[in-house]
One Martini backbone bead per residue (centre of mass of N, CA, C, O) as a GRO file, in nm:
protein
   69
    1MET     BB    1   2.792  -7.413   4.304
    2TRP     BB    2   2.811  -7.077   4.375
    3TYR     BB    3   2.954  -6.898   4.649
    4LYS     BB    4   2.859  -6.578   4.792
    5PRO     BB    5   2.956  -6.380   5.015
    6PRO     BB    6   2.898  -6.142   5.206
    7PRO     BB    7   2.976  -5.836   5.253
    8LEU     BB    8   3.187  -5.656   5.411
    9ASN     BB    9   3.237  -5.423   5.648
   10THR     BB   10   3.412  -5.128   5.507
   11THR     BB   11   3.379  -4.931   5.720
   12PHE     BB   12   3.520  -4.628   5.834
   13PRO     BB   13   3.618  -4.406   6.026
   14HIS     BB   14   3.569  -4.036   5.957
   15LEU     BB   15   3.655  -3.947   6.251
   16ASP     BB   16   3.887  -3.737   6.400
   17ILE     BB   17   4.080  -3.712   6.707
   18PHE     BB   18   4.224  -3.418   6.855
   19ARG     BB   19   4.476  -3.281   7.041
   20VAL     BB   20   4.556  -2.968   7.176
   21GLU     BB   21   4.834  -2.823   7.216
   22ASN     BB   22   5.000  -2.554   7.345
   23ASP     BB   23   5.150  -2.514   7.046
   24GLY     BB   24   4.908  -2.637   6.836
   25GLN     BB   25   4.943  -2.917   6.820
   26LEU     BB   26   4.834  -3.225   6.676
   27ILE     BB   27   4.693  -3.515   6.844
   28TRP     BB   28   4.614  -3.823   6.796
   29ARG     BB   29   4.343  -4.030   6.965
   30ALA     BB   30   4.088  -4.091   6.762
   31ALA     BB   31   3.787  -4.260   6.642
   32ALA     BB   32   3.473  -4.211   6.450
   33GLU     BB   33   3.146  -4.249   6.299
   34THR     BB   34   3.019  -4.019   6.478
   35LEU     BB   35   2.959  -3.724   6.630
   36GLU     BB   36   2.844  -3.837   6.891
   37ALA     BB   37   3.077  -4.036   6.945
   38ALA     BB   38   3.299  -3.821   6.951
   39HIS     BB   39   3.193  -3.662   7.196
   40ARG     BB   40   3.211  -3.897   7.393
   41ARG     BB   41   3.516  -3.945   7.360
   42VAL     BB   42   3.613  -3.667   7.452
   43LYS     BB   43   3.510  -3.689   7.741
   44ILE     BB   44   3.693  -3.923   7.813
   45LEU     BB   45   3.964  -3.788   7.745
   46MET     BB   46   3.932  -3.537   7.941
   47ALA     BB   47   3.967  -3.699   8.207
   48SER     BB   48   4.290  -3.759   8.134
   49GLU     BB   49   4.309  -3.510   7.897
   50PRO     BB   50   4.307  -3.209   7.927
   51GLY     BB   51   4.144  -3.004   7.678
   52ASP     BB   52   4.152  -2.946   7.353
   53TYR     BB   53   3.946  -3.045   7.068
   54ILE     BB   54   3.938  -3.211   6.743
   55ILE     BB   55   3.698  -3.270   6.492
   56TYR     BB   56   3.757  -3.461   6.194
   57CYS     BB   57   3.637  -3.469   5.861
   58GLN     BB   58   3.728  -3.653   5.585
   59GLU     BB   59   3.490  -3.591   5.382
   60THR     BB   60   3.466  -3.249   5.433
   61GLY     BB   61   3.680  -3.092   5.644
   62ASP     BB   62   3.551  -3.059   5.900
   63LYS     BB   63   3.564  -2.864   6.211
   64THR     BB   64   3.550  -2.938   6.570
   65LEU     BB   65   3.551  -2.755   6.859
   66VAL     BB   66   3.652  -2.870   7.191
   67ARG     BB   67   3.631  -2.729   7.489
   68ALA     BB   68   3.744  -2.681   7.781
   69GLU     BB   69   3.585  -2.644   8.107
   0.00000   0.00000   0.00000
């Protein structure tokens, strides 16, 4: 009898988080699976690296700017 294991979860985070440098350059900092998780991650990153961040969706090309407070 042939055994077929269940498929592995092959989903990858599709949201990338970039820090916006003073010269406008984007520096990749993290990835997240949901927009909510990305916003939580940005808050954590802002604690150690204050500044503006962009959340970029690989699936749609949408960008969300999160400004430093």
